[in-house]
Structure formats: structure tokens, C-alpha cells
All heavy atoms as TSV, in Angstrom:
chain	resi	resn	atom	element	x	y	z
A	1	TYR	N	N	0.794	-1.174	0.014
A	1	TYR	CA	C	-0.024	0.039	0.054
A	1	TYR	C	C	0.859	1.300	-0.010
A	1	TYR	O	O	0.629	2.180	-0.739
A	1	TYR	CB	C	-0.899	-0.023	1.225
A	1	TYR	CG	C	-1.787	1.232	1.320
A	1	TYR	CD1	C	-2.820	1.386	0.498
A	1	TYR	CD2	C	-1.389	2.216	2.227
A	1	TYR	CE1	C	-3.587	2.573	0.582
A	1	TYR	CE2	C	-2.172	3.403	2.325
A	1	TYR	CZ	C	-3.246	3.608	1.474
A	1	TYR	OH	O	-3.996	4.721	1.586
A	2	ALA	N	N	1.941	1.201	0.860
A	2	ALA	CA	C	2.742	2.470	0.970
A	2	ALA	C	C	3.506	2.711	-0.423
A	2	ALA	O	O	3.576	3.848	-0.871
A	2	ALA	CB	C	3.842	2.277	1.975
A	3	LYS	N	N	3.957	1.634	-1.028
A	3	LYS	CA	C	4.562	1.775	-2.367
A	3	LYS	C	C	3.605	2.313	-3.376
A	3	LYS	O	O	3.867	3.176	-4.135
A	3	LYS	CB	C	5.179	0.407	-2.750
A	3	LYS	CG	C	6.012	0.493	-4.092
A	3	LYS	CD	C	6.615	-0.812	-4.360
A	3	LYS	CE	C	7.372	-0.783	-5.633
A	3	LYS	NZ	N	8.100	-2.054	-5.946
A	4	TYR	N	N	2.393	1.780	-3.405
A	4	TYR	CA	C	1.320	2.125	-4.290
A	4	TYR	C	C	0.959	3.596	-4.137
A	4	TYR	O	O	0.763	4.309	-5.095
A	4	TYR	CB	C	0.139	1.289	-4.074
A	4	TYR	CG	C	-1.122	1.794	-4.727
A	4	TYR	CD1	C	-1.306	1.509	-6.116
A	4	TYR	CD2	C	-2.125	2.423	-3.986
A	4	TYR	CE1	C	-2.478	1.998	-6.778
A	4	TYR	CE2	C	-3.276	2.890	-4.678
A	4	TYR	CZ	C	-3.382	2.697	-5.996
A	4	TYR	OH	O	-4.606	3.127	-6.668
A	5	LYS	N	N	1.009	4.122	-2.928
A	5	LYS	CA	C	0.693	5.504	-2.607
A	5	LYS	C	C	1.836	6.479	-2.792
A	5	LYS	O	O	1.759	7.599	-2.614
A	5	LYS	CB	C	0.143	5.655	-1.138
A	5	LYS	CG	C	-1.204	5.059	-0.970
A	5	LYS	CD	C	-2.182	5.469	-1.875
A	5	LYS	CE	C	-3.154	6.486	-1.259
A	5	LYS	NZ	N	-4.195	6.981	-2.186
A	6	GLY	N	N	2.989	5.887	-3.220
A	6	GLY	CA	C	4.206	6.687	-3.498
A	6	GLY	C	C	5.048	7.086	-2.366
A	6	GLY	O	O	5.905	7.952	-2.501
A	7	PHE	N	N	4.958	6.431	-1.256
A	7	PHE	CA	C	5.831	6.673	-0.064
A	7	PHE	C	C	7.182	6.014	-0.339
A	7	PHE	O	O	7.347	5.028	-1.082
A	7	PHE	CB	C	5.234	6.068	1.169
A	7	PHE	CG	C	4.001	6.714	1.673
A	7	PHE	CD1	C	2.751	6.098	1.563
A	7	PHE	CD2	C	4.069	8.030	2.243
A	7	PHE	CE1	C	1.584	6.713	2.076
A	7	PHE	CE2	C	2.899	8.593	2.625
A	7	PHE	CZ	C	1.723	8.023	2.593
A	8	ASP	N	N	8.204	6.560	0.255
A	8	ASP	CA	C	9.540	6.028	0.199
A	8	ASP	C	C	9.553	4.720	0.963
A	8	ASP	O	O	9.473	4.777	2.224
A	8	ASP	CB	C	10.600	6.978	0.704
A	8	ASP	CG	C	11.966	6.442	0.713
A	8	ASP	OD1	O	12.252	5.467	0.026
A	8	ASP	OD2	O	12.834	7.047	1.323
A	9	VAL	N	N	9.724	3.601	0.257
A	9	VAL	CA	C	9.768	2.285	0.978
A	9	VAL	C	C	11.180	1.662	0.869
A	9	VAL	O	O	11.335	0.480	1.063
A	9	VAL	CB	C	8.801	1.327	0.348
A	9	VAL	CG1	C	7.349	1.842	0.651
A	9	VAL	CG2	C	8.888	1.176	-1.162
A	10	SER	N	N	12.169	2.492	0.723
A	10	SER	CA	C	13.530	2.035	0.772
A	10	SER	C	C	13.902	1.476	2.158
A	10	SER	O	O	13.428	2.014	3.192
A	10	SER	CB	C	14.564	3.052	0.278
A	10	SER	OG	O	14.447	4.226	1.106
A	11	ILE	N	N	14.758	0.560	2.178
A	11	ILE	CA	C	15.091	-0.080	3.454
A	11	ILE	C	C	16.369	0.475	3.976
A	11	ILE	O	O	17.340	0.649	3.321
A	11	ILE	CB	C	15.322	-1.619	3.220
A	11	ILE	CG1	C	14.061	-2.253	2.669
A	11	ILE	CG2	C	15.792	-2.327	4.482
A	11	ILE	CD1	C	14.298	-3.709	2.110
A	12	GLY	N	N	16.246	0.929	5.225
A	12	GLY	CA	C	17.447	1.622	5.846
A	12	GLY	C	C	18.481	0.623	6.237
A	12	GLY	O	O	18.272	-0.598	6.365
A	13	GLU	N	N	19.711	1.099	6.278
A	13	GLU	CA	C	20.863	0.205	6.575
A	13	GLU	C	C	20.772	-0.370	7.990
A	13	GLU	O	O	21.295	-1.472	8.181
A	13	GLU	CB	C	22.169	1.007	6.427
A	13	GLU	CG	C	22.478	1.352	5.020
A	13	GLU	CD	C	23.714	2.138	4.846
A	13	GLU	OE1	O	24.597	2.041	5.793
A	13	GLU	OE2	O	23.957	2.769	3.888
A	14	SER	N	N	20.150	0.276	8.887
A	14	SER	CA	C	20.045	-0.230	10.319
A	14	SER	C	C	18.913	-1.251	10.513
A	14	SER	O	O	18.693	-1.741	11.590
A	14	SER	CB	C	19.928	0.964	11.295
A	14	SER	OG	O	18.716	1.636	11.015
A	15	THR	N	N	18.095	-1.403	9.427
A	15	THR	CA	C	16.965	-2.271	9.554
A	15	THR	C	C	17.444	-3.787	9.485
A	15	THR	O	O	18.020	-4.162	8.487
A	15	THR	CB	C	15.965	-2.036	8.474
A	15	THR	OG1	O	15.534	-0.633	8.574
A	15	THR	CG2	C	14.684	-2.976	8.645
A	16	ASN	N	N	17.130	-4.553	10.517
A	16	ASN	CA	C	17.631	-5.898	10.452
A	16	ASN	C	C	16.504	-6.774	11.154
A	16	ASN	O	O	16.255	-6.671	12.273
A	16	ASN	CB	C	18.869	-6.013	11.353
A	16	ASN	CG	C	19.487	-7.471	11.368
A	16	ASN	OD1	O	18.924	-8.315	10.609
A	16	ASN	ND2	N	20.511	-7.665	12.039
A	17	ILE	N	N	15.946	-7.673	10.382
A	17	ILE	CA	C	14.974	-8.565	10.830
A	17	ILE	C	C	15.556	-9.973	11.086
A	17	ILE	O	O	14.826	-10.897	11.462
A	17	ILE	CB	C	13.707	-8.678	9.965
A	17	ILE	CG1	C	14.042	-9.080	8.492
A	17	ILE	CG2	C	13.006	-7.299	9.928
A	17	ILE	CD1	C	12.863	-9.301	7.618
A	18	LEU	N	N	16.841	-10.105	10.784
A	18	LEU	CA	C	17.465	-11.446	10.952
A	18	LEU	C	C	17.580	-11.801	12.477
A	18	LEU	O	O	17.721	-12.954	12.777
A	18	LEU	CB	C	18.979	-11.381	10.399
A	18	LEU	CG	C	19.010	-11.202	8.904
A	18	LEU	CD1	C	20.510	-11.086	8.540
A	18	LEU	CD2	C	18.417	-12.389	8.170
A	19	SER	N	N	17.436	-10.808	13.307
A	19	SER	CA	C	17.508	-11.121	14.755
A	19	SER	C	C	16.243	-11.837	15.294
A	19	SER	O	O	16.278	-12.388	16.377
A	19	SER	CB	C	17.698	-9.858	15.577
A	19	SER	OG	O	16.682	-8.969	15.369
A	20	TYR	N	N	15.157	-11.831	14.537
A	20	TYR	CA	C	13.948	-12.529	14.987
A	20	TYR	C	C	14.208	-14.034	14.897
A	20	TYR	O	O	14.590	-14.540	13.805
A	20	TYR	CB	C	12.693	-12.091	14.194
A	20	TYR	CG	C	12.337	-10.675	14.569
A	20	TYR	CD1	C	12.664	-9.595	13.783
A	20	TYR	CD2	C	11.531	-10.426	15.697
A	20	TYR	CE1	C	12.281	-8.333	14.144
A	20	TYR	CE2	C	11.137	-9.187	16.018
A	20	TYR	CZ	C	11.552	-8.136	15.211
A	20	TYR	OH	O	11.147	-6.862	15.627
A	21	ALA	N	N	13.759	-14.834	15.794
A	21	ALA	CA	C	13.967	-16.271	15.828
A	21	ALA	C	C	13.280	-17.004	14.658
A	21	ALA	O	O	13.760	-18.032	14.219
A	21	ALA	CB	C	13.457	-16.875	17.153
A	22	ASP	N	N	12.111	-16.428	14.097
A	22	ASP	CA	C	11.379	-17.074	13.116
A	22	ASP	C	C	11.599	-16.448	11.837
A	22	ASP	O	O	10.756	-16.576	10.886
A	22	ASP	CB	C	9.901	-17.121	13.464
A	22	ASP	CG	C	9.356	-15.849	13.832
A	22	ASP	OD1	O	10.058	-14.781	13.899
A	22	ASP	OD2	O	8.083	-15.757	14.084
A	23	PHE	N	N	12.733	-15.792	11.607
A	23	PHE	CA	C	13.021	-15.123	10.322
A	23	PHE	C	C	12.912	-16.102	9.147
A	23	PHE	O	O	12.383	-15.705	8.066
A	23	PHE	CB	C	14.380	-14.484	10.349
A	23	PHE	CG	C	14.862	-14.047	9.056
A	23	PHE	CD1	C	14.450	-12.870	8.483
A	23	PHE	CD2	C	15.765	-14.777	8.243
A	23	PHE	CE1	C	14.860	-12.354	7.284
A	23	PHE	CE2	C	16.248	-14.349	7.034
A	23	PHE	CZ	C	15.766	-13.096	6.468
A	24	GLY	N	N	13.300	-17.321	9.310
A	24	GLY	CA	C	13.313	-18.374	8.188
A	24	GLY	C	C	11.904	-18.730	7.731
A	24	GLY	O	O	11.734	-19.227	6.650
A	25	GLU	N	N	10.927	-18.306	8.505
A	25	GLU	CA	C	9.493	-18.617	8.085
A	25	GLU	C	C	8.927	-17.582	7.149
A	25	GLU	O	O	7.834	-17.736	6.649
A	25	GLU	CB	C	8.626	-18.807	9.355
A	25	GLU	CG	C	8.994	-19.954	10.224
A	25	GLU	CD	C	8.104	-20.013	11.433
A	25	GLU	OE1	O	6.992	-19.629	11.369
A	25	GLU	OE2	O	8.676	-20.537	12.441
A	26	ILE	N	N	9.633	-16.466	7.043
A	26	ILE	CA	C	9.138	-15.379	6.242
A	26	ILE	C	C	9.287	-15.736	4.761
A	26	ILE	O	O	10.312	-16.162	4.311
A	26	ILE	CB	C	9.910	-14.058	6.451
A	26	ILE	CG1	C	9.761	-13.625	7.917
A	26	ILE	CG2	C	9.381	-12.977	5.577
A	26	ILE	CD1	C	10.720	-12.518	8.338
A	27	GLY	N	N	8.203	-15.587	3.975
A	27	GLY	CA	C	8.246	-15.872	2.573
A	27	GLY	C	C	9.197	-14.861	1.902
A	27	GLY	O	O	9.325	-13.688	2.288
A	28	GLU	N	N	10.047	-15.389	0.922
A	28	GLU	CA	C	10.987	-14.552	0.346
A	28	GLU	C	C	10.453	-13.241	-0.347
A	28	GLU	O	O	11.028	-12.221	-0.271
A	28	GLU	CB	C	11.708	-15.382	-0.775
A	28	GLU	CG	C	12.983	-14.623	-1.374
A	28	GLU	CD	C	13.732	-15.563	-2.341
A	28	GLU	OE1	O	13.815	-16.778	-2.164
A	28	GLU	OE2	O	14.278	-14.963	-3.270
A	29	TYR	N	N	9.200	-13.395	-0.851
A	29	TYR	CA	C	8.662	-12.181	-1.490
A	29	TYR	C	C	8.241	-11.096	-0.464
A	29	TYR	O	O	8.124	-9.893	-0.775
A	29	TYR	CB	C	7.274	-12.574	-2.155
A	29	TYR	CG	C	6.243	-12.932	-1.159
A	29	TYR	CD1	C	5.286	-12.020	-0.805
A	29	TYR	CD2	C	6.091	-14.193	-0.595
A	29	TYR	CE1	C	4.271	-12.241	0.143
A	29	TYR	CE2	C	5.098	-14.457	0.313
A	29	TYR	CZ	C	4.187	-13.455	0.664
A	29	TYR	OH	O	3.238	-13.724	1.584
A	30	ALA	N	N	8.121	-11.482	0.858
A	30	ALA	CA	C	7.691	-10.495	1.829
A	30	ALA	C	C	8.820	-9.873	2.598
A	30	ALA	O	O	8.584	-9.005	3.377
A	30	ALA	CB	C	6.775	-11.233	2.879
A	31	ILE	N	N	10.033	-10.387	2.410
A	31	ILE	CA	C	11.130	-9.870	3.203
A	31	ILE	C	C	11.397	-8.353	3.002
A	31	ILE	O	O	11.475	-7.664	4.028
A	31	ILE	CB	C	12.467	-10.599	2.903
A	31	ILE	CG1	C	12.238	-12.094	3.476
A	31	ILE	CG2	C	13.707	-10.008	3.484
A	31	ILE	CD1	C	13.436	-13.048	3.167
A	32	PRO	N	N	11.460	-7.807	1.775
A	32	PRO	CA	C	11.682	-6.322	1.745
A	32	PRO	C	C	10.536	-5.539	2.388
A	32	PRO	O	O	10.860	-4.532	3.086
A	32	PRO	CB	C	11.702	-6.113	0.151
A	32	PRO	CG	C	12.030	-7.395	-0.396
A	32	PRO	CD	C	11.442	-8.443	0.478
A	33	ALA	N	N	9.310	-5.909	2.140
A	33	ALA	CA	C	8.197	-5.158	2.848
A	33	ALA	C	C	8.259	-5.279	4.332
A	33	ALA	O	O	8.015	-4.360	5.030
A	33	ALA	CB	C	6.877	-5.709	2.239
A	34	LEU	N	N	8.572	-6.448	4.826
A	34	LEU	CA	C	8.631	-6.643	6.287
A	34	LEU	C	C	9.823	-5.870	6.847
A	34	LEU	O	O	9.722	-5.313	7.966
A	34	LEU	CB	C	8.744	-8.137	6.620
A	34	LEU	CG	C	8.416	-8.575	8.055
A	34	LEU	CD1	C	7.094	-7.932	8.554
A	34	LEU	CD2	C	8.402	-10.010	8.152
A	35	GLN	N	N	10.907	-5.888	6.193
A	35	GLN	CA	C	12.148	-5.015	6.635
A	35	GLN	C	C	11.692	-3.616	6.724
A	35	GLN	O	O	12.033	-2.862	7.671
A	35	GLN	CB	C	13.286	-5.194	5.741
A	35	GLN	CG	C	14.032	-6.499	5.862
A	35	GLN	CD	C	15.172	-6.592	4.948
A	35	GLN	OE1	O	15.056	-6.538	3.734
A	35	GLN	NE2	N	16.422	-6.730	5.520
A	36	TRP	N	N	11.008	-3.112	5.659
A	36	TRP	CA	C	10.606	-1.731	5.666
A	36	TRP	C	C	9.594	-1.400	6.854
A	36	TRP	O	O	9.730	-0.433	7.549
A	36	TRP	CB	C	9.865	-1.337	4.371
A	36	TRP	CG	C	9.387	-0.008	4.342
A	36	TRP	CD1	C	10.049	1.212	4.191
A	36	TRP	CD2	C	8.029	0.400	4.609
A	36	TRP	NE1	N	9.249	2.311	4.322
A	36	TRP	CE2	C	7.906	1.806	4.569
A	36	TRP	CE3	C	6.851	-0.323	4.900
A	36	TRP	CZ2	C	6.753	2.519	4.742
A	36	TRP	CZ3	C	5.676	0.362	5.084
A	36	TRP	CH2	C	5.582	1.755	5.017
A	37	ALA	N	N	8.636	-2.278	7.002
A	37	ALA	CA	C	7.604	-2.119	8.006
A	37	ALA	C	C	8.275	-2.133	9.428
A	37	ALA	O	O	7.895	-1.353	10.315
A	37	ALA	CB	C	6.498	-3.133	7.900
A	38	CYS	N	N	9.189	-2.986	9.661
A	38	CYS	CA	C	9.883	-3.045	10.966
A	38	CYS	C	C	10.762	-1.807	11.094
A	38	CYS	O	O	10.787	-1.324	12.195
A	38	CYS	CB	C	10.738	-4.278	10.991
A	38	CYS	SG	S	9.782	-5.874	11.284
A	39	GLY	N	N	11.380	-1.451	10.093
A	39	GLY	CA	C	12.263	-0.254	10.091
A	39	GLY	C	C	11.541	1.013	10.438
A	39	GLY	O	O	12.056	1.955	11.078
A	40	GLU	N	N	10.236	1.093	9.944
A	40	GLU	CA	C	9.392	2.282	10.142
A	40	GLU	C	C	8.698	2.225	11.540
A	40	GLU	O	O	7.998	3.153	11.867
A	40	GLU	CB	C	8.381	2.378	9.054
A	40	GLU	CG	C	8.982	2.789	7.709
A	40	GLU	CD	C	9.538	4.180	7.671
A	40	GLU	OE1	O	8.924	5.116	8.266
A	40	GLU	OE2	O	10.714	4.350	7.160
A	41	GLY	N	N	8.871	1.076	12.290
A	41	GLY	CA	C	8.149	0.990	13.517
A	41	GLY	C	C	6.799	0.552	13.427
A	41	GLY	O	O	6.067	0.675	14.343
A	42	ILE	N	N	6.308	0.131	12.279
A	42	ILE	CA	C	4.919	-0.331	12.030
A	42	ILE	C	C	4.683	-1.658	12.690
A	42	ILE	O	O	3.649	-1.948	13.301
A	42	ILE	CB	C	4.533	-0.274	10.566
A	42	ILE	CG1	C	4.650	1.174	10.094
A	42	ILE	CG2	C	3.130	-0.830	10.342
A	42	ILE	CD1	C	4.586	1.319	8.638
A	43	ILE	N	N	5.688	-2.596	12.510
A	43	ILE	CA	C	5.615	-3.893	13.088
A	43	ILE	C	C	6.807	-4.058	13.981
A	43	ILE	O	O	7.978	-3.656	13.621
A	43	ILE	CB	C	5.697	-4.995	11.914
A	43	ILE	CG1	C	4.454	-4.858	11.023
A	43	ILE	CG2	C	5.774	-6.351	12.483
A	43	ILE	CD1	C	4.500	-5.741	9.789
A	44	SER	N	N	6.558	-4.592	15.134
A	44	SER	CA	C	7.578	-4.772	16.154
A	44	SER	C	C	7.717	-6.288	16.672
A	44	SER	O	O	8.507	-6.549	17.507
A	44	SER	CB	C	7.361	-3.876	17.285
A	44	SER	OG	O	6.186	-4.054	17.930
A	45	GLY	N	N	6.883	-7.107	16.124
A	45	GLY	CA	C	6.913	-8.518	16.593
A	45	GLY	C	C	6.007	-8.771	17.690
A	45	GLY	O	O	5.278	-7.827	18.241
A	46	ARG	N	N	5.908	-10.068	18.116
A	46	ARG	CA	C	4.963	-10.400	19.169
A	46	ARG	C	C	5.645	-10.599	20.393
A	46	ARG	O	O	4.997	-11.200	21.377
A	46	ARG	CB	C	4.282	-11.721	18.698
A	46	ARG	CG	C	3.315	-11.543	17.546
A	46	ARG	CD	C	2.158	-12.401	17.693
A	46	ARG	NE	N	1.011	-11.980	16.955
A	46	ARG	CZ	C	0.222	-12.793	16.317
A	46	ARG	NH1	N	0.454	-14.007	16.303
A	46	ARG	NH2	N	-0.807	-12.265	15.709
A	47	GLY	N	N	6.844	-10.209	20.616
A	47	GLY	CA	C	7.548	-10.431	21.847
A	47	GLY	C	C	8.330	-11.732	21.850
A	47	GLY	O	O	8.222	-12.514	20.944
A	48	GLU	N	N	9.226	-11.881	22.684
A	48	GLU	CA	C	10.094	-13.091	22.763
A	48	GLU	C	C	10.894	-13.309	21.562
A	48	GLU	O	O	11.158	-14.455	21.162
A	48	GLU	CB	C	9.319	-14.354	23.216
A	48	GLU	CG	C	8.665	-14.203	24.584
A	48	GLU	CD	C	7.921	-15.433	24.987
A	48	GLU	OE1	O	8.247	-16.555	24.451
A	48	GLU	OE2	O	6.982	-15.364	25.853
A	49	GLY	N	N	11.139	-12.252	20.780
A	49	GLY	CA	C	11.967	-12.349	19.573
A	49	GLY	C	C	11.339	-12.977	18.340
A	49	GLY	O	O	12.029	-13.589	17.598
A	50	VAL	N	N	9.993	-12.977	18.286
A	50	VAL	CA	C	9.372	-13.602	17.139
A	50	VAL	C	C	8.472	-12.554	16.441
A	50	VAL	O	O	7.799	-11.666	17.002
A	50	VAL	CB	C	8.557	-14.813	17.538
A	50	VAL	CG1	C	9.453	-15.915	18.055
A	50	VAL	CG2	C	7.397	-14.491	18.529
A	51	LEU	N	N	8.332	-12.750	15.150
A	51	LEU	CA	C	7.450	-11.899	14.258
A	51	LEU	C	C	6.087	-12.728	14.019
A	51	LEU	O	O	5.105	-12.130	13.712
A	51	LEU	CB	C	8.109	-11.547	12.923
A	51	LEU	CG	C	9.147	-10.548	12.966
A	51	LEU	CD1	C	9.860	-10.499	11.587
A	51	LEU	CD2	C	8.551	-9.247	13.330
A	52	ASP	N	N	6.146	-14.047	13.991
A	52	ASP	CA	C	5.057	-14.922	13.709
A	52	ASP	C	C	4.475	-14.537	12.301
A	52	ASP	O	O	3.284	-14.236	12.152
A	52	ASP	CB	C	3.920	-14.760	14.812
A	52	ASP	CG	C	2.891	-15.859	14.652
A	52	ASP	OD1	O	3.133	-16.805	13.947
A	52	ASP	OD2	O	1.763	-15.686	15.195
A	53	PRO	N	N	5.314	-14.749	11.199
A	53	PRO	CA	C	4.972	-14.337	9.952
A	53	PRO	C	C	3.807	-15.152	9.321
A	53	PRO	O	O	3.144	-14.769	8.383
A	53	PRO	CB	C	6.221	-14.461	9.048
A	53	PRO	CG	C	7.018	-15.453	9.840
A	53	PRO	CD	C	6.747	-15.254	11.229
A	54	ARG	N	N	3.570	-16.336	9.827
A	54	ARG	CA	C	2.541	-17.213	9.324
A	54	ARG	C	C	1.217	-17.121	10.204
A	54	ARG	O	O	0.316	-17.814	9.908
A	54	ARG	CB	C	2.998	-18.575	9.137
A	54	ARG	CG	C	4.273	-18.774	8.218
A	54	ARG	CD	C	4.439	-20.205	7.891
A	54	ARG	NE	N	5.668	-20.294	7.105
A	54	ARG	CZ	C	5.678	-20.189	5.704
A	54	ARG	NH1	N	4.657	-19.876	5.059
A	54	ARG	NH2	N	6.822	-20.376	5.135
A	55	GLY	N	N	1.306	-16.343	11.226
A	55	GLY	CA	C	0.198	-16.164	12.132
A	55	GLY	C	C	-0.805	-15.190	11.583
A	55	GLY	O	O	-0.705	-14.697	10.518
A	56	THR	N	N	-1.851	-14.996	12.374
A	56	THR	CA	C	-2.912	-14.050	12.016
A	56	THR	C	C	-2.969	-12.894	12.955
A	56	THR	O	O	-2.904	-13.133	14.141
A	56	THR	CB	C	-4.317	-14.839	12.109
A	56	THR	OG1	O	-4.260	-15.942	11.201
A	56	THR	CG2	C	-5.432	-13.985	11.638
A	57	ALA	N	N	-2.983	-11.712	12.412
A	57	ALA	CA	C	-3.067	-10.528	13.297
A	57	ALA	C	C	-4.413	-10.399	13.963
A	57	ALA	O	O	-5.479	-10.654	13.294
A	57	ALA	CB	C	-2.812	-9.256	12.487
A	58	THR	N	N	-4.479	-9.990	15.221
A	58	THR	CA	C	-5.734	-9.770	15.897
A	58	THR	C	C	-6.267	-8.416	15.455
A	58	THR	O	O	-5.498	-7.610	14.784
A	58	THR	CB	C	-5.526	-9.754	17.426
A	58	THR	OG1	O	-4.683	-8.650	17.763
A	58	THR	CG2	C	-4.939	-11.111	17.898
A	59	ARG	N	N	-7.392	-8.125	15.781
A	59	ARG	CA	C	-7.950	-6.809	15.458
A	59	ARG	C	C	-7.147	-5.719	16.051
A	59	ARG	O	O	-6.908	-4.666	15.454
A	59	ARG	CB	C	-9.494	-6.743	15.848
A	59	ARG	CG	C	-10.103	-5.471	15.484
A	59	ARG	CD	C	-11.607	-5.436	15.825
A	59	ARG	NE	N	-11.736	-5.565	17.215
A	59	ARG	CZ	C	-12.901	-5.614	17.829
A	59	ARG	NH1	N	-14.043	-5.571	17.132
A	59	ARG	NH2	N	-13.022	-5.679	19.168
A	60	ALA	N	N	-6.809	-5.852	17.305
A	60	ALA	CA	C	-5.909	-4.869	17.950
A	60	ALA	C	C	-4.636	-4.702	17.343
A	60	ALA	O	O	-4.191	-3.576	17.268
A	60	ALA	CB	C	-5.829	-5.273	19.461
A	61	GLU	N	N	-4.048	-5.767	16.954
A	61	GLU	CA	C	-2.673	-5.667	16.213
A	61	GLU	C	C	-2.785	-4.913	14.969
A	61	GLU	O	O	-1.992	-4.140	14.636
A	61	GLU	CB	C	-2.089	-7.059	16.076
A	61	GLU	CG	C	-1.602	-7.768	17.279
A	61	GLU	CD	C	-1.312	-9.227	17.065
A	61	GLU	OE1	O	-1.838	-9.844	16.316
A	61	GLU	OE2	O	-0.453	-9.600	17.919
A	62	ALA	N	N	-3.884	-5.264	14.169
A	62	ALA	CA	C	-4.050	-4.610	12.896
A	62	ALA	C	C	-4.358	-3.113	13.155
A	62	ALA	O	O	-3.794	-2.250	12.405
A	62	ALA	CB	C	-5.259	-5.208	12.186
A	63	ALA	N	N	-5.100	-2.750	14.148
A	63	ALA	CA	C	-5.379	-1.332	14.411
A	63	ALA	C	C	-4.109	-0.640	14.865
A	63	ALA	O	O	-3.831	0.485	14.370
A	63	ALA	CB	C	-6.442	-1.256	15.526
A	64	ALA	N	N	-3.261	-1.318	15.616
A	64	ALA	CA	C	-1.999	-0.668	16.042
A	64	ALA	C	C	-1.121	-0.466	14.867
A	64	ALA	O	O	-0.416	0.625	14.790
A	64	ALA	CB	C	-1.295	-1.567	17.085
A	65	MET	N	N	-1.061	-1.326	13.955
A	65	MET	CA	C	-0.233	-1.175	12.666
A	65	MET	C	C	-0.704	-0.036	11.856
A	65	MET	O	O	0.036	0.788	11.344
A	65	MET	CB	C	-0.128	-2.509	11.901
A	65	MET	CG	C	0.673	-3.579	12.490
A	65	MET	SD	S	0.879	-4.955	11.468
A	65	MET	CE	C	-0.689	-5.865	11.769
A	66	LEU	N	N	-2.030	0.080	11.688
A	66	LEU	CA	C	-2.606	1.154	10.960
A	66	LEU	C	C	-2.393	2.555	11.602
A	66	LEU	O	O	-2.023	3.486	10.906
A	66	LEU	CB	C	-4.124	0.880	10.767
A	66	LEU	CG	C	-4.509	-0.181	9.785
A	66	LEU	CD1	C	-6.006	-0.429	9.849
A	66	LEU	CD2	C	-4.057	0.146	8.352
A	67	GLN	N	N	-2.435	2.479	12.943
A	67	GLN	CA	C	-2.198	3.762	13.698
A	67	GLN	C	C	-0.702	4.166	13.500
A	67	GLN	O	O	-0.405	5.333	13.249
A	67	GLN	CB	C	-2.501	3.614	15.140
A	67	GLN	CG	C	-2.088	4.703	16.105
A	67	GLN	CD	C	-2.680	6.102	15.694
A	67	GLN	OE1	O	-3.779	6.175	15.216
A	67	GLN	NE2	N	-1.852	7.140	15.906
A	68	ARG	N	N	0.184	3.226	13.583
A	68	ARG	CA	C	1.577	3.501	13.461
A	68	ARG	C	C	1.940	3.997	12.106
A	68	ARG	O	O	2.699	4.934	11.887
A	68	ARG	CB	C	2.436	2.348	13.818
A	68	ARG	CG	C	2.433	1.951	15.239
A	68	ARG	CD	C	3.283	0.748	15.590
A	68	ARG	NE	N	2.944	0.168	16.890
A	68	ARG	CZ	C	2.763	-1.094	17.123
A	68	ARG	NH1	N	2.953	-1.995	16.159
A	68	ARG	NH2	N	2.424	-1.509	18.359
A	69	PHE	N	N	1.283	3.373	11.095
A	69	PHE	CA	C	1.528	3.768	9.707
A	69	PHE	C	C	1.053	5.247	9.507
A	69	PHE	O	O	1.781	6.087	8.881
A	69	PHE	CB	C	0.692	2.847	8.746
A	69	PHE	CG	C	0.840	3.260	7.279
A	69	PHE	CD1	C	1.892	2.817	6.617
A	69	PHE	CD2	C	-0.080	4.156	6.697
A	69	PHE	CE1	C	2.033	3.135	5.209
A	69	PHE	CE2	C	0.026	4.396	5.374
A	69	PHE	CZ	C	1.174	4.044	4.604
A	70	ALA	N	N	-0.147	5.561	9.974
A	70	ALA	CA	C	-0.644	6.969	9.870
A	70	ALA	C	C	0.139	7.948	10.542
A	70	ALA	O	O	0.326	9.120	10.127
A	70	ALA	CB	C	-2.097	6.969	10.333
A	71	ALA	N	N	0.771	7.562	11.728
A	71	ALA	CA	C	1.495	8.474	12.473
A	71	ALA	C	C	2.961	8.662	12.064
A	71	ALA	O	O	3.479	9.704	12.201
A	71	ALA	CB	C	1.444	8.108	13.994
A	72	ASN	N	N	3.559	7.597	11.494
A	72	ASN	CA	C	5.021	7.558	11.239
A	72	ASN	C	C	5.371	7.710	9.777
A	72	ASN	O	O	6.446	8.204	9.548
A	72	ASN	CB	C	5.639	6.329	11.784
A	72	ASN	CG	C	5.460	6.187	13.293
A	72	ASN	OD1	O	5.321	7.132	14.044
A	72	ASN	ND2	N	5.495	4.940	13.795
A	73	VAL	N	N	4.516	7.315	8.901
A	73	VAL	CA	C	4.974	7.326	7.449
A	73	VAL	C	C	4.539	8.578	6.838
A	73	VAL	O	O	3.306	8.964	6.757
A	73	VAL	CB	C	4.356	6.033	6.734
A	73	VAL	CG1	C	4.764	6.058	5.317
A	73	VAL	CG2	C	4.897	4.834	7.444
A	74	LYS	N	N	5.407	9.284	6.272
A	74	LYS	CA	C	5.157	10.605	5.601
A	74	LYS	C	C	5.579	10.535	4.128
A	74	LYS	O	O	6.528	10.068	3.772
A	74	LYS	CB	C	5.829	11.775	6.360
A	74	LYS	CG	C	5.566	11.816	7.784
A	74	LYS	CD	C	4.229	12.403	8.058
A	74	LYS	CE	C	3.978	12.555	9.553
A	74	LYS	NZ	N	2.917	11.957	10.129
């Protein structure tokens, strides 16, 4: 969505999602988008060092991501 709307979705050099324990479960196609979202503070994981890329977001998690996107992405 951010790319479609013309936002800068380049990945910062300090963005590193390799530190999450379940990094290997992320689909290859999703890695750049997930790196960007983590770098922008939109996604921060579920705690205990996991992103749970194959899980389902709760309504509260989705709302938090939308709020962070609206507040942080310019």
C-alpha cells in the first residue's frame, strides 16, 4: 500500500529482521516489505523475539499497525 501511494519504501541500513527467531519462516517475497515495516516501527513483533509471519493478526494488532502507519509514514 505504501509503495502504491508513492511513499519512500527504501530499506534503511540499520533495519535488521534477521534477529527474529522465526526469520526463516518469512516468505522470500515478503522480506523487503517486512524489513521496511519493521524499520518504520509499524511492526515490532509479538515479543520473545518472534514476528510470527505465518500467524494471523488480531483486530488490536491490525489497528495498532494502521495507527503507526498513519502517525509515522510521511
